[in-house]
C-alpha positions as CSV (number, residue, x, y, z in Angstrom):
1,X,36.0,33.4,-18.2
2,X,38.9,31.0,-18.3
3,X,40.1,28.7,-15.6
4,X,43.3,30.7,-15.2
5,X,41.3,33.8,-14.4
6,X,39.1,31.9,-12.0
7,X,42.1,30.4,-10.2
8,X,43.9,33.8,-10.1
9,X,40.9,35.5,-8.5
10,X,40.4,32.6,-6.1
11,X,44.0,32.9,-5.0
12,X,43.3,36.5,-4.0
13,X,40.1,35.5,-2.1
14,X,37.7,36.6,-4.9
15,X,34.7,34.3,-5.6
16,X,33.7,34.4,-9.2
17,X,30.4,33.4,-10.8
18,X,29.9,32.7,-14.5
19,X,26.9,32.1,-16.7
20,X,24.5,34.2,-14.6
21,X,21.5,35.1,-16.7
22,X,18.4,37.2,-16.1
23,X,17.7,40.3,-14.1
24,X,20.9,41.8,-12.7
25,X,19.1,43.3,-9.7
26,X,17.9,39.8,-8.8
27,X,21.4,38.4,-9.2
28,X,22.8,40.9,-6.8
29,X,20.0,40.2,-4.3
30,X,20.7,36.5,-4.6
31,X,24.4,37.1,-4.1
32,X,23.9,39.2,-1.0
33,X,21.5,36.5,0.3
34,X,24.1,33.7,-0.4
35,X,21.8,32.1,-2.9
36,X,23.6,32.9,-6.2
37,X,25.0,29.8,-7.9
38,X,27.8,29.5,-10.5
39,X,26.3,28.2,-13.7
40,X,29.8,26.9,-14.7
41,X,30.0,28.6,-18.1
42,X,33.7,28.7,-18.2
43,X,36.1,28.5,-21.2
44,X,38.5,25.6,-21.4
45,X,40.8,27.3,-23.9
46,X,41.5,30.1,-26.4
47,X,40.0,30.5,-29.8
48,X,36.6,29.0,-30.7
49,X,34.1,29.8,-27.9
50,X,31.2,27.8,-29.4
51,X,31.6,25.1,-26.8
52,X,31.6,27.5,-23.8
53,X,27.9,28.4,-24.1
54,X,28.5,32.1,-23.4
């Protein structure tokens, strides 16, 4: 996800998380418990995504 999307969502009060790996059920449980952390796998631009690690 790019920074523009992150900023746009945040402007509307939506918290986004990127780079979450593993069991989706555990991710939801961690989110609901306030323990989910953003891994910071954001894109800095368009085109080649080899540097984004996603």
